[in-house]
N, C-alpha and C positions, 0 to 999 in steps of 0.2 A: 504494500500499499504507500509505502514512503517514498519507492520508487517511481509510482503512478503519478502521484499529486503535481509534481513538475511538467508531467506532460501535459494534464488538465490548463494549466496556468499557462504553458505555450500555446495551446490551442486557442483560448483566448485572445491571446495578444496576435494571434494571427488573424483572428477575426479580426480584430480591430482595424489591422492593415487592410483587409480586404474591403470594408465598409467603404473607408476612404479612399480607396483605390477604386473600387467602382463609381464613387463619385465624380473623379477625376479621369478616367477613361470616359464615362458619359459625356462629361462636358466636351472634352476635346475633339469627341467623334461628332458631336453636334458642330463645334466652332468647324471643322472642316466641311462638313456638308452644307452648312447654310452659309458659311462664307461666300460658296460658290453660288447656292440658291438665291441668298439676298441680292447680290451684286445683279446677278441675271433679272432677276423679278425687277431693279430699279431701271435697268437696260429695256425692257420689253417694249415700252411704248415709243422708244426712239430708234432703234434698230428693225423691228418689225413692224412698219408703218403701213404697209400696202392693206388696205382694208382696215385699218386698224385691228390688223392681226396679233397685235402684242396685248392690247389694251383687253379686248376681247377674250384672249386667252386667260388672262387672268380672272376676267369676270367668270367664266366658264370653270375655272379650277377652282375658286371660292365658294360656287355655287355647290358643287361637286363635293368639296369640303364637307360643308352645310349638310348637306342630303348623307353622307354616309356617317358623319356624328352621330347619327341617330342609332347605327350600328356598330360603331368602333368598340363601346364598351364589351358588346357580347362576345366580339372578334378576339378582343383581347383575353377575356375571362377563358376563354376555349384553348387559345395557342399560347398563353402566357405572354408577360412583358417583353423579355428578352427577343423571344421568337417575334413579337410585333414590332419591335424596334427594327430588327433586320429587313423584314417585311417592308417597314414603311420607306427605307433607305432607295428601295428599287423604283418607286415614284419620281423620286428626286432626280436620280438616275438618269431615267428616261425622260425626263423631262428637258434638261441639259442636252442631252444626245438631240431631241429632237429638234434644238435650236440650231443645230449643225446643218441642217436643210429644212428652215422655217417654211412650212407649207399648211393649209390648212387641213390637209389630209395625214400631217405628222402632229401640228401643235395642238388639236381637236381633242385627237383620243388621249397623247399624253397629258394633257391638263386634266381630263375627265379620271385619267388612272392615279394622276398624282391627287387628287381630291380626296380618294379613296387610301392611298398611302399614307396624307398627310393626317388622315383623321385618325389612323391605329397609330403613327408612329406617336403622336401627340399624346395619345391616352396612355400609350406603352411606358411614355418617358415619366408622365407625372404619377403614374402607378409604380413603376420602377423605383424613381427617387423617394418617394414616400417609403415605400418598402424596404428601403437601404436606409432611411431617416432612422424609421422604429426599430428595424432590427440593433443599427448602432444604439440607441436609446434604452432599450431593453436589455442588450448585453452588458451595458456599462452603468446601468443605474444613472443615466443624464438626463436631464429636463428634456420631454421629447419636444416640446414649442421651440428649443433654442437651438437643438439639432436640425429639425425641418428648416428654421429658419437659415443657419449656417450653411446646410447642405443646398437649399434652392438658391441663396446669395452667389455660390459659388460657380452654380451652374448658369443662373441667369446673366450674372457678370461675363464669363465665357461665352455663352451664346451672343450676348449684345456686343462683343469684341468682333463678331462676324462683319457688321456693318463697316467696322473699321477697316478690318483685313482687305474683305473681298472688295471695297470700293478702291483701295489703293493699289491694288493687284487690277482692277480696270483700268484705272489712271495710267496706268504703267504701261499696260500694252496696249492703249487704244490713245495714245497719243497725239493722232491726225484729227482728232475729233471724236463725240460720243458713234458717231454711226462706224467711223472707221471703214478701214476697206473690207472686203470678204476674208480675205488672208488674215486680217487682222482679229476679226470676228472671231473665225474659227481657230486660231490659237489660243485665243481667250478661253474658249468652251472648251477645248481640250485640255487646257488647264485645270478647268473647273471639274470635269469628268475625273482627273487623277486626284484632285482633292478629295471629290467624293469617295472614290474607290478606296482611299486611305482611311476616310471615315467611318467605312463600312467595314473593312478589315479590324479595325481598332475595337468595334462592337462585338466583334465575336469574341474578344477576350474579356467580356462581362460576365459575372457570375450569374448563374440561373437563379431566380429567386421563388419562383412558382413551383412547389413539389405536387398539386393536385392536379395540374391541366390535363395529362395524360389520362390519368381515371377519370375525369370529368366529362372528356371527350367520347370515351367510349362509353360510358354509364349513359349519357345522353344520346347515345346512338338513334337516330335524332328524328322523331317524327316532327313533319310539317306542323302538328298543332305544337306543340311543346317548344319548337324555333319560336313560332309566333308569340306565344305567351312569354318566354324568357326574353324576347326582343322587344315586348310591350312593356314588361316591368323595370327592363335596363333604362327606357327612356323616360317611362309615366311615372313609376315609383319616385324618384328623387323629385318630382313635383309636387308629391305631398308634403314637402319639409320646406315650413315656410321659411328657413333660413336660406334654403337653396332659390326661393323665389326672391327674397330681398336682394340677393347678391348678382342677380343677372343684369340689373340695370347697370352696374358697374363693370360686369364682364364686357356687358353690350358697348360700355362705352370705350374699354378698353381695346376693342375691334376697331371702332372710329376712330378712335385718335393713332391710330398705327396705319390705317387706311388713308388718312388725312396728311401722312406725311409723303407717303407713297402718290398719291394723285393730285394733291391739292398743293401741299408747301413747296414741293420741287417745281411745280408749273408755275404757280403763281408768285411766289416769293423770291427762290434762289435765281432760275432761270433768266428774269428780265434784269437782275442786277449783275450776277457773275456767269453768266451766259451758259452753254451747255454744259462746258467742261467743269464750272463750278459745282455741278450737282455732284458730283462724285467727293469732291471737297467737302461738302454741307453735310453730305451722308455720313461722311466719315467722323466728322465732330461730333454728331447726334449718336454715331455706334459708340463713340471713345466714351461720351458723359453716360450713356445707357450704360456700358458696362461698369465704370466705376462707381455708379451711383445703385445699380444691383447688386455689386460686393460688399457696398457699405451698408443699405438696407436689410440684407440678410445678416448680417453682422450683428445689427439693431434689434431684430425681430426675436422675440422669446414668449410672446402670448397676444391675446386679443387686444391689448392695451396699445402696446406698442404697434400694432399692425395698424389701429385705427388713427395713430399720430401723424406715422409714415405715409399712409395714403391721403390724409387730412393735407398733409405738408407739400406733397406730389400734385394734387387737385390744386392746391391754390397756386402752384408756379404756374401748371398750364392754365389756370383760369387767367392769370396776368398776360400770359402769352396773346390769348384770344382777344381780351380786351384791347390790347395792343394792335392788333391786325383790325379789329373793327374800328379805332379811331384812326386808322390808317397813319400810325405814328414812325413813318419812315424819313428817312433824311436823302435828298435829293444829290447831295454832293459830298465829296470829304471822305475821310478814313474811313467814318463811321457808318457811311452806306454798304462800305464791304463787310464791316465785324456784324453790321445789322441780322443779315441773315443766319451768319453764324451762330450769334448769341442766341437767337430764336431756336435754331436746332439742338443746341447745348441745353438751353431750358426743357425744352420737348422730351431730349432724350433723358435728361431726370427723370421728368414724369413718368416716362414708358416705362423705364427701368424698376421705379417704384412701383407701379400697376404689375408687372409682370410678377416680381419676386411675392410681393403682398397676396397677389390672389392666388395663386399656388399654393402658399403657406398656410391661408386661410383656409383653404378647399381640404388640405392635409388634414390641418387641425380637427376642422370640425365635423367631416365625412368619413368616421373611420370604417363603416359597416359597408359601405357602396363608394369606394374611392374612386372603381372604372366609372360608374356612373356619373358621379359627380365630376371628374373630369372631361369625359364626354359632354357634359353640357356647357362646360368652359369653353371647349372649342367649337361647338354647335353655335352657339351665341355670337362667339367673335368672328367668324368666318361669316356667319351672316349678314352682320353688319359690313366686314370689310368689302364682300361682295355687291352689297346695295350702293357703297360709296363706289365702287368701279364702275358700276352701269351706271348710277345718275351724274356721277362727274363731269362729263361732257355736256350735261344739259343745264347745269347750274352754277353760278356765280361763287366768287370766293366769299364775298359778303354772307350770302343765303349760308353757306355751309357752314362758315363761323359761326354766326346764329345759331344754326341747329347743333352745333358743337358745344356752346356754351349752356343750352339749355338742357343738352343730354348730360353735361358736367354737372350742374347745379342738382338736376332730378337725381342722379345716380349716387352724387355724395351723399345727398338728405336722406335716402332709403337706406344708405349703407350705414350712416349714423344712428340711424333708427333701430337697425339690426344689433349695433354693438350695444346699445341702451337696453335692449329687449334680452338679448344671450349672452351678455356678459357673466352676469351673476350663475347663471346655469352652467356655461362654459368653463368658469372659474372654479366650481366645484367638482364637475367631473374630471378636470386634468387634475386636480389635486388629488 
């Protein structure tokens, strides 16, 4: 027995390394995959202009994402979160490959499939990261909320830096302008494919965290009726929880504010001042501040009170930007004219970093019994709002969009604060 005891201690130390190691691997893999997709998404409307192919492809993508988010939690439960992550990478790889020969017959099917793959990878990501955090907290008697906050901070900090890295690569390889030559964009997308391939290989080294999935797959050898019942439960049951209903407005706003950067900010604020080449620079600034803020917000997260304060701070900063744009407080000449869009990009990136880390940490803390379903609803409402912005953007002015954003921000923050007032006492007692 005396000889066996050190083996038990040694095993627990190995577990500690594995938990944090998995977070590092997941973060780096998503960085490698999304530095390619994020930069490609920013370029779609300027390099695939014939018939608005790029913009329409993104609208199709996020519509598909919205639809398949209804089924994503069931898919993740059946195949497990690690397998879901690997399956999800195939859609991003195919979408980048389609950009090597962008036509309606390549881009539309790739966008439809990416919608499915994206829903699966994001529900898998939320489930896997939450499972890792809970294992770490259980094994080492650490406060669960703190671990969830730290792990989400690391992941979203790394993820947000994809905008910085990806846009710098685009700037380096498309020096002749955003459209570039055919050979220039071909080289760029080949580099992106290589990055995605490395990210996918890295994900293979994640430790499997779902012990029951094969058993569940055989057991539910699967009648049509049971499939429909399982799907409806995974989609509808979470909506009976008042906490989810009160979070949905903030989730919807988080999707709106992301699409606002991609569809409106770069088009109406950055491009007229800095030109086409300045879009990549502004998005790099946005990504850098997003990453820094995500890391900082994750470190400061420990429970519902800290989440409330951090979300309120980020919402206040984005509210300042929206009022700034409404009042048209721009400068027509001088150095500040160049700094002004970069400053807005930095402030908006801070708000995005706050919303990403805190929404994921909040869902992980509140929905322990249906993690997959809650994360599916996160992506469902986000992607629906992103799709709406892409489809509406060509027909709406910047001022009208800013008014809509400001109204959405005020409503979502008010509902979120109502949630924290009603749930905080119950949440604190259950967490303790």
